[in-house]
NUTORKE-200828 format. One line per 3 residues: number of its first residue (from 1); their letters; for each residue x, y, z of N, C-alpha, C, O. Coordinates in Angstrom, 2 decimals, m for minus. Atoms other than C-alpha are relative to their C-alpha. Layout:
NUM> A> X,Y,Z,X,Y,Z,X,Y,Z,X,Y,Z | ... .
//
This chain:
1> MGV> 1.00,0.71,0.76,5.79,5.07,m23.51,m0.37,m1.28,0.74,0.49,m1.91,1.36 | 0.48,1.18,m0.69,3.70,2.24,m22.13,0.44,m1.28,m0.66,0.93,m1.28,m1.79 | m0.32,1.33,0.53,4.28,m1.45,m22.61,m1.28,m0.79,m0.16,m2.31,m0.47,0.44 .
4> TVQ> 1.14,0.88,0.19,1.93,m4.14,m23.78,0.21,m1.24,0.85,1.29,m1.83,0.85 | m0.05,1.19,m0.85,1.15,m6.96,m21.35,m1.04,m0.98,m0.51,m2.19,m0.62,m0.76 | 0.91,1.03,0.45,m0.38,m10.22,m22.45,m0.13,m1.03,1.11,0.87,m1.47,1.68 .
7> VRD> 0.26,1.01,m1.03,m1.99,m12.65,m19.99,m0.50,m1.25,m0.69,m1.50,m1.23,m1.41 | 0.38,1.26,0.64,m2.17,m16.25,m21.12,m0.75,m0.89,0.99,m0.56,m0.80,2.20 | 0.72,1.03,m0.77,m4.47,m19.00,m19.90,m0.89,0.57,1.10,m1.06,m0.05,2.15 .
10> LDA> 0.94,m0.59,m0.94,m6.87,m16.67,m18.09,m1.36,m0.66,m0.19,m1.83,m0.79,m1.32 | 1.32,0.61,0.10,m10.18,m18.35,m17.31,m0.98,0.98,m0.66,m0.94,2.18,m0.40 | 1.00,m0.83,0.68,m13.01,m17.07,m19.49,m0.91,0.69,1.01,m1.33,1.82,0.78 .
13> DVQ> 0.85,m0.60,m1.03,m15.07,m16.45,m16.34,0.67,1.22,0.63,0.02,2.22,0.90 | m0.74,m1.13,m0.58,m12.36,m14.19,m14.92,m0.02,1.17,m0.98,m0.27,2.31,m0.58 | 0.01,m1.06,1.02,m12.15,m12.24,m18.17,m1.37,0.66,m0.06,m1.47,1.88,m0.18 .
16> ERL> 1.36,m0.54,0.05,m15.92,m11.82,m18.20,m0.31,0.87,1.22,m0.92,1.93,1.09 | 0.22,m0.80,m1.21,m16.03,m10.61,m14.59,0.74,1.33,m0.08,0.21,2.37,0.31 | m0.77,m1.24,0.15,m13.29,m8.09,m15.33,m0.64,0.93,m1.02,m0.71,2.14,m0.80 .
19> RKA> 0.66,m0.81,1.03,m15.06,m6.91,m18.48,m1.24,0.67,0.57,m1.48,1.85,0.31 | 1.22,m0.56,m0.60,m18.32,m6.43,m16.53,0.34,1.08,1.02,m0.32,2.12,1.06 | m0.41,m1.00,m0.98,m16.55,m4.58,m13.72,0.44,1.29,m0.69,0.11,2.39,m0.24 .
22> AAQ> m0.43,m1.17,0.77,m14.95,m2.26,m16.28,m1.20,0.73,m0.57,m1.28,1.96,m0.49 | 1.19,m0.62,0.59,m18.28,m1.65,m18.00,m0.82,0.74,1.05,m1.35,1.81,0.78 | 0.76,m0.65,m1.07,m19.96,m0.83,m14.69,0.60,1.35,0.38,m0.10,2.25,0.83 .
25> EGL> m0.68,m1.26,m0.31,m17.38,1.91,m14.19,0.17,0.88,m1.23,0.81,1.93,m1.17 | m0.08,m0.79,1.22,m17.69,3.14,m17.76,1.38,0.01,m0.62,1.76,0.96,m1.30 | m1.36,0.08,0.51,m14.18,2.01,m18.65,0.13,m1.15,m0.99,m0.62,m2.13,m0.93 .
28> SLS> m0.35,1.14,0.84,m12.76,m0.14,m21.37,0.73,m1.01,0.88,1.21,m0.67,1.96 | m0.72,1.01,m0.77,m11.24,m3.40,m20.18,1.46,0.41,0.16,2.04,0.23,1.23 | m1.39,m0.45,m0.06,m7.81,m1.99,m21.01,0.20,1.08,1.06,1.13,1.00,1.86 .
31> AFL> m0.12,m1.10,m0.98,m8.35,1.20,m18.97,m0.20,m0.52,1.42,0.50,m0.12,2.34 | 0.27,0.59,m1.32,m9.79,m0.80,m16.07,1.22,m0.77,0.51,1.64,m0.59,1.65 | m1.15,0.80,m0.41,m6.86,m3.24,m16.00,1.22,0.88,0.24,2.00,0.61,1.16 .
34> RRE> m1.12,m0.93,m0.20,m4.33,m0.38,m16.36,m0.10,0.64,1.39,0.88,0.71,2.12 | 0.20,m0.62,m1.31,m5.84,1.34,m13.32,0.25,m1.00,1.13,0.93,m0.69,2.11 | m0.14,1.01,m1.05,m6.01,m1.87,m11.28,1.45,m0.46,0.16,1.91,m0.66,1.28 .
37> LTE> m1.40,0.41,m0.08,m2.45,m2.90,m12.15,0.88,1.10,0.57,1.84,0.83,1.29 | m0.74,m1.13,m0.57,m1.16,0.57,m11.32,m0.19,0.02,1.52,0.77,0.24,2.26 | 0.29,0.05,m1.44,m2.86,0.33,m7.91,0.72,m1.18,0.65,1.26,m1.04,1.75 .
40> LAR> m0.72,1.17,m0.52,m1.40,m3.15,m7.40,1.49,0.31,0.15,2.09,m0.05,1.16 | m1.42,m0.36,m0.08,2.09,m1.80,m8.15,0.26,0.94,1.18,1.28,0.81,1.85 | m0.14,m0.90,m1.16,1.58,0.97,m5.55,m0.05,m0.80,1.29,0.74,m0.58,2.20 .
43> DLE> 0.12,0.85,m1.18,0.47,m1.61,m3.00,1.27,m0.81,0.23,1.72,m0.97,1.36 | m1.24,0.77,m0.12,3.55,m3.70,m3.73,1.13,0.87,0.53,1.95,0.42,1.33 | m1.02,m0.92,m0.49,5.75,m0.66,m3.17,m0.15,0.24,1.49,0.83,0.28,2.22 .
46> VRE> 0.26,m0.20,m1.43,4.10,m0.06,0.20,0.46,m1.22,0.78,1.10,m1.10,1.83 | m0.42,1.23,m0.68,4.66,m3.71,1.15,1.52,m0.12,0.05,2.08,m0.55,1.06 | m1.46,0.05,0.02,8.31,m3.49,0.08,0.57,0.94,1.05,1.50,0.58,1.77 .
49> RAG> m0.48,m0.95,m1.01,8.80,m0.40,2.23,m0.25,m0.53,1.41,0.59,m0.38,2.29 | 0.30,0.58,m1.31,7.09,m2.13,5.16,1.01,m1.08,0.32,1.44,m1.21,1.47 | m1.02,1.03,m0.21,9.50,m5.03,4.69,1.34,0.60,0.37,2.06,0.04,1.19 .
52> QET> m1.25,m0.68,m0.33,12.43,m2.62,4.78,m0.04,0.51,1.42,0.95,0.42,2.15 | 0.13,m0.49,m1.37,11.11,m1.08,7.98,0.11,m1.15,0.98,0.72,m1.01,2.04 | m0.09,1.16,m0.87,10.72,m4.54,9.49,1.45,m0.43,0.14,1.89,m0.79,1.23 .
55> TLQ> m1.41,0.36,m0.05,14.33,m5.29,8.57,0.76,0.98,0.88,1.61,0.58,1.67 | m0.64,m1.02,m0.83,15.42,m2.01,10.14,m0.35,m0.22,1.46,0.52,m0.11,2.33 | 0.41,0.27,m1.38,13.40,m2.81,13.26,0.77,m1.18,0.57,1.19,m1.16,1.72 .
58> AML> m0.74,1.17,m0.46,15.09,m6.20,13.48,1.44,0.38,0.32,2.02,m0.10,1.30 | m1.37,m0.43,m0.25,18.50,m4.52,13.21,0.10,0.82,1.28,1.11,0.77,1.98 | 0.01,m0.84,m1.19,17.55,m2.09,15.97,m0.40,m0.77,1.26,m0.24,m0.27,2.37 .
61> GGP> 0.41,0.80,m1.14,16.24,m4.87,18.18,m1.47,0.15,0.34,m1.88,m0.26,1.43 | 1.43,m0.18,m0.24,12.55,m3.98,17.87,m0.45,1.33,m0.53,0.35,2.09,m1.07 | 0.54,m1.26,0.53,10.28,m1.09,16.97,0.73,1.23,0.51,1.19,2.04,m0.28 .
64> LPG> m0.71,m1.13,m0.61,11.82,1.42,19.38,0.69,m0.51,1.26,0.11,m0.47,2.34 | m0.69,0.58,m1.15,14.43,m0.14,21.65,0.03,0.95,1.19,0.32,2.14,1.04 | m0.05,m0.79,m1.22,14.20,1.06,25.23,m1.22,0.85,0.26,m1.30,1.50,1.30 .
67> LDH> 1.18,m0.83,m0.18,10.85,2.76,24.74,m1.27,m0.82,0.16,m2.37,m0.29,0.03 | 1.17,0.86,m0.10,8.54,m0.19,25.29,m0.84,0.30,1.23,m1.97,m0.18,1.34 | 0.75,m0.34,m1.22,7.47,1.23,28.67,m0.89,1.24,m0.18,m1.67,1.57,0.71 .
70> IST> 0.81,m1.21,0.24,5.87,4.36,27.11,m1.31,m0.40,m0.65,m1.34,m1.16,m1.62 | 1.32,0.33,0.54,2.14,4.15,26.47,m0.31,0.84,m1.23,0.33,1.87,m1.48 | 0.45,m0.74,1.18,0.42,5.30,23.31,m0.47,1.39,0.40,m0.16,2.37,m0.28 .
73> QEI> 0.49,m1.30,m0.46,m1.27,8.09,25.27,1.15,0.94,0.34,1.07,2.14,0.07 | m1.15,m0.83,m0.32,2.08,9.33,26.53,0.66,0.54,m1.28,1.10,1.68,m1.32 | m0.57,m0.44,1.28,3.37,9.47,22.96,m0.85,1.11,m0.61,m0.33,2.11,m1.11 .
76> VDI> 0.92,m1.02,0.53,0.27,11.42,21.86,0.17,1.30,0.78,0.22,2.37,0.18 | m0.18,m1.19,m0.83,0.72,13.83,24.79,1.30,0.73,m0.34,1.33,1.96,m0.40 | m1.29,m0.60,0.36,4.37,14.41,23.86,m0.10,0.72,m1.34,0.43,1.82,m1.51 .
79> IHE> 0.18,m0.62,1.31,3.40,15.13,20.26,m0.79,1.30,0.13,m0.41,2.32,m0.45 | 0.81,m1.21,m0.21,0.70,17.61,21.36,0.81,1.09,0.69,0.71,2.26,0.34 | m0.83,m0.97,m0.71,3.13,19.28,23.73,1.00,0.66,m0.95,1.21,1.87,m0.91 .
82> GRS> m0.95,m0.54,0.96,5.69,19.67,20.97,m0.67,0.94,m0.99,m0.11,1.98,m1.35 | 0.72,m0.86,0.94,3.11,21.12,18.61,m0.40,1.31,0.65,m0.33,2.36,0.01 | 0.43,m1.22,m0.68,1.87,23.62,21.19,1.18,0.95,0.20,1.00,2.16,0.22 .
85> ELL> m1.20,m0.84,m0.13,5.45,24.87,21.67,0.31,0.74,m1.29,0.96,1.78,m1.26 | m0.23,m0.64,1.29,5.54,25.72,17.96,m0.90,1.20,m0.23,m0.61,2.06,m1.06 | 0.98,m1.08,0.21,2.56,28.06,18.26,0.40,1.28,0.65,m0.33,2.27,0.56 .
//
C-alpha cells in the first residue's frame, strides 16, 4: 500500500507550475508527482550504484588496472571477435 507524503512550505509558484505541467500531460497533480518521484527514486538508485562502482574502482586502483594501454577500438574489436566465435 502506498504512503502519503506532505510537502510543507512549497512556493505557490512551484505548486502552480507543477499543476500546469500535470494538466498538460492529462494527469492529476497527484499522479504527476507520483510519476516524477518514482523516476527520481530510480535516478537515485543509479547514482548509488555508480558510487559503489567508483568505490570498487578505487579499491582496484582504477577502472581496469593494467589495461590503460588498450584503446577503445581494441576493446570493441575484442568484443566483436568474441561474438563472432559464438556464431
